[in-house]
N, C-alpha and C positions, 0 to 999 in steps of 0.2 A: 388617525391620532396625528397630533402636533409632536416635533422632534425639537427639544431644546437644543440649538445649536451654538458652538463656540464662535468665537470672532474669526477664528481659522476656517472652519466650516464655511460662515457667511463670504468669508472673502473668496474660497473658492467656486462657491454657488454665483458669487458675483462675477467671475471670470479674473480676477486680480490676482489668481494664482496662475492664470494660463489658461486655455479653451480645453485642454486635456483635461486639468485638475477640473474644471466646472463640468465638464461630461461626466468623469467618474464620481464626483460629489454626488449628482442626480442620481445616480443610479443607486448608491450607498445610502443616499436620505431616502429614497422609493422603498429599498429593501426594508431599512429600520420600521415606516409606517408600516409595511406589510406582517413584520416581526412584532409589531406593537412596542418597538422600543422607545422610550421617551428621551434618550441621549445616545452620543457616540462615544465611542472610547478609543484610545491610542492603541495602536497595533505596532508591534517591534519589527516583525518580519512577516512575510508571507509565502506560499508555494503554489506554484502557478499550474493548471490544470490544462489552463486552454490553449498549452502550445500545442497539444496535440490535434493532429490534424483528422478531421472528422468529414470535411467537405466547405464548400463555399463562403457558408458564414462564418466560421471562425475566423478565417482569413481577412474577411472583411471588417470584421468589428477590430481586430489587432490594426489593419490597416487605418482605420477610421482614427484609434488613437494615434497610431504613430505620426500620421499626417498632419495631426494636430502638434507634434512635437512632443509627445508623453513621456514622462519621465518618472522612473518608482522612487519615493521617497524615503522608502524603508530595506534593507536587506532582503532579496528577493531572488528565491531558486527557483529552478525550473524542473518540471516532471517530466516525464518519459515524452519522447516526440514521435515522429513516425519513421523515423530515418535513424540509421546507426551510422554517424558520421567517421567511427574511428575504422569501422569494417564496413565501408559502400558498397562493396560485393555482395554482399549478404542479401540485399534486397530484391525482391523477384516481384516487386507490385509494379502499378501502370505507371508509366515513366512520368504522365504529365500529375498523377497525384504526387509522385514524389517530389515532382518540382515546386509544386504549391504547397507542402510541405516544410520544404527547405527555407521558401519565403516565408512561412507563417514562423517558424523556426529565429529566421534573422530579423522579423520584427520586432519580438521580444528580447533580444539581444541588444537591439538597437535603444530600447525603452530603459536599459538596465539593468535587465535581470541578468543574472550569474549563468552561465550557460552549464548547469550542473547535468542535466537530462536524467534524472533517476527519480524512481517513485519513492525513493528510502532516501530523505535529505536529512532524517534522524542518524544517520551514518556518517554523515559531513563532521568536519572537526569542529564548526560552531553550528549549535543547536539552542532551542531555548528551556530556558530553567524553569524549575518547579512556579508556577503561578504566573509567566510571563503571558501577555494577550498576543495572539500572533493570530491571523488567518491566513491558512491554509486549507487548497483544496487537494483531492485525489484521497479516494476512501481509506487505504491503507494506512495513508502517512496522517490523516485526520485522528484515528484511534489511535493512532502510535503517540501523537503529542500529546492528547488529551490523558491516556490511560497512565502509558508508561515514562513520561517526560513529566505529566502533571501540570502542562503549559495549558493553555485554554483557547481554542478554537471551536467556531459551530462549523456546521458541515458546509463550506463553502465551494461552489462550483463552477463552471464556465462563465466569465465573463466577471461574476462578482470579485473572484481573485485579484485579478489584475487592478479592479477600478479600486480595491483596498489598499493593494499595495503602491498606486497613484497618489491616493488620499493620506495613506496611514490610518488609516480610521474604520471602523466597523460600528455595525448596531451594538449596542449594549443589552444582550439579549442571548437567548438559546444557551448554548454550553458556556460561554464567558462568564455566565453569573453562577453564584455558590449554589442558588437554590436548584438550579435547574443539573447539577452535576452528582446528585444522592442516587445511589440506586434504586432500581423498581424491582427485579426478580433476583431471587437467590438460587443459585446452583450449585448443589452440594455435591462432590464426588468421592465422599467417605468410602463408599463401599469398592473404589478402583482400586486395583493393587498398587506397591509402590513401584514396582518393576516397569510398569507400564508410563507410569507420569515419569520415570526418568528417561524417557524417549523421547526423541524431537518429533517424531511421527504423531504421536499422542495430540500434540497442542493443534494444530490445525485441524485435526478430528473434531475436537472439544468446540473450537473457532465454529466452526461449521454447523454443529448442534446448538450452541449458543444464539448463533443467527438467526437459525430457524425459529426458535421459542421465543426471542428476546425482541425480536422486528426491529422496533427504531428506539427500544428502550435499554435503559443501562443495565448489563445482566453483573451480578455480585457473584463472584465464583468463590467458595469455601471450600477449605481442603484438601488446596494445593500444597507441594511443599513449598516453604518460603523462598523467597530469593531466585524465585524463574528468571532465566535467562532472558536477556533481550531478544535474541533471534527467537526464543520460542514465545515469547509474548507478541512477538511479531507478525509469526505465522498466524497465532490466534486471532489476533485483533485484524488481521487483513482477510481472515474466512470468516469471522463475524460480519463484517461490512459488505462482506461480499452476497451470502445466502440470508444475510438480514440488511437493515440499515442501521446498524450500530456505530455511534460515534465515539463511544468511550464505553469502558469493563473497568469493573474493580477486580483484582484479584488478592485477596486477603492475603497480606503477608509479601507480597512481592510489587506491588503498584504505590504510589508515594501519598495515595488519598484513602488507601484503605489498610492502615495496620492491623485494625478489628474491625469484624463485621459492623459493628455499632457503628462507627467512624465513616464506612462507606455507605450507609443508609441514613446518615447524618440523626440518627437517632428515631427514625422512623422503622417500621414496619413493613416487611416485604411486602409487593403487592401478590405475591405466587412464589412458593417454595418448589423446586423441581428437583428430584433425586436424580442424578446423572449415574446410572448403573452400567455394568459392564456389557449388558446386552444392548442398550440405548449407544453406546460407544461404538459397538461392532456395525449396528445397523446406520449410524452414520458414515461409517468407514465405507462400507457399502453403496452408499449413494454416490460417493465420489468416483466411482468406477461406471462407466458403461457397457462395460464388456467383459469377459474373462478369456483369454488366450495364451495360447502356448508360445508365439513369439511376438514381438515387439518391432515398430519400423523408427521410432525414432525416443529421445528422452528430453524433457524439457524441466529445467532446474531454474530456480531464482524468480520466481514470483511472489511476494515482491523480490526486489534485487538482491542476490546474495552479498552477506557481509564477508570481510576478510574472515572471519574463523569459520565462516561456512565453506568457504573455500579451500582454506588448509585441511577442514575435515572430509573434503572430497579428493585433496591430493592425498590424504594419509589412505583412504579408503581404497584409491586405484593401485596404490603401491608400485609394481612393475608390470601391471596387466596395461591392455589396452583395449579401446572400443572396437566393438567386434564390425567389421567391414561395413555389415548390413543395416547398422544401425548410426542414424543422426544425433548427436549428443550436444544438447546445447544448454549452455548458462549464461543466463541475463542477470547482470551487474552492472554497478554504475562506474563511470571511467575512473572516478576517484578511487574506488575500492579496488577496481583492476590494476589500476598504477601501485598502489600498497602490496596488494598481493603479490605482485611482478618483484617488487622488489624483497620481499620476503622468500622467493624462490617458488612459489606455487604455480604460477601461472605456465612456464614455458613447459615445465614436466608433463601437464594436463593437455597442454595442446599437443603437445607429443604424441600424447595417448589418444589422441583423436576427439578430445573435447574442444568443440566451438564457444568461444566465449563471446556474447552478444552485449553490447553498449550501447545508452541513449536510448533504449527502447525496449519492449518485451515480444517474445515470440506470438503471445494470443492475441495483439492487436495490429501487429504489422507482419505481410507477406514474408518471411524471412525462411522458415522451414521448407524443405524442399519435401515436394508430395507425395506423401505416406498412404498405404493402402492397408497398413497393420496400423495397430493401435500405438498411443502415444502415450510412453509414463511419465508421471511426475510425482514430486514430494510435496506440490503446490496444492491446497484446498479451493485457493483462488483460481488458479489455472484450469484446475480440474472444473471447477464450477462454469467458467466463460468458455473455454476452450471450444467444447463442442457444438455451440451456437456460432460462434466467432469463426470457426475453422473449418467445421463439419468434418472432425476427425473423432475416433474412437480413443476413452481416455481408460487408462489405469492407473489408479492411485495408488502409493506404497512410499516407506519408509527410502531416505536417501540411500540407504545400505541396500534396499531391494533394487532401486534405480540403478545403481553401480553395476551389482551382479549382474542383473538384465543387459546393461548396456555392454558389458563384456562379454554375457555369452549367446546374445541374442534372442534366448529363452526368457520368457517370464519366470523370475525366479523371486518369489514371495515368503516371508518367514511368519505364517499365519498365528505360530505359534506364541507370539508375543502378547497378542488381544486376547488371550485364555487362560495363560499360566497364573498361578495364583502366587 
């Protein structure tokens, strides 16, 4: 299929905007042909996942663009990297691997990307508005941008993201278009009690359930309280993008394109209706743990990166208590969020209590955690989904309240009553 190119697009292809822009535009045009797009559209920002080092290919591609003098044309943020530059002593990986990871990071900074190093760019001061066209990579960032902000991005991955940032253009296809943003499957949560839906831990579990059943479709959730918080929607979307391939969801009464169920489906009927029962939610929760044990070796929170409000809650939960000496307690967050939380007085008391803050990366993708033979506890469905395969650890999923109580005692402390009380 031929793509109708603007004068600027053609200038890029002809090399008149520089060789890097020509290379990037060739990639974008080829992608548009693959997606059967007839034209390209302007994007106002990008979020880059290619800055995470997975091996020589990602560095080779970045160097290829960098050597051509590549510069991003639009505001561009960077996803987590493979290193924590603020706390370099936490890195426990191969020295050469770390060196290559730093070279990759430097390439993207030279191209003009902002060294944000966070998987949650939506927590930064500047973020896209409703209807704004962007080119974001990283699964949880994509689903948050589309669902919670109402911005528009397709599910972009490595190499595509930086090419879009260099050109400021993306295919007019996929989730950029109205017709592709309507819901597919209706999930009804009317049978669940209000007390459970008023707890943070419910939302990653619901997201895990949604992802398994929606796969790459667009789920619509009916029956949640109005005005669900961004942190809860973040946890829901991240989980759905991990257990499935969800790039967008609608929560009726909470997300901007779903003031009603009818609006979420754009007047169409759902292809399937799934009743979310208490039994199904408990089963989904159980799937997030690989083992039940009486003691834990570590706790890992902050996947996606913790927000200021989540760090505040952690501060309140700890009070005057401290982490058990036999437990390593990690919290991943963005460097901007860590600075703000520090200014509000939350960080130092938590560090004094034994909490280890991780920035610029995440504990399930970078060798930061000390070797543990006991299970690791988390409040993140995404971390629980990936860590067993990535790190070879046993995982126990629980509420943040459970994680703090367990981290303080060293013994597993889970309040199971919240899942069954009426």
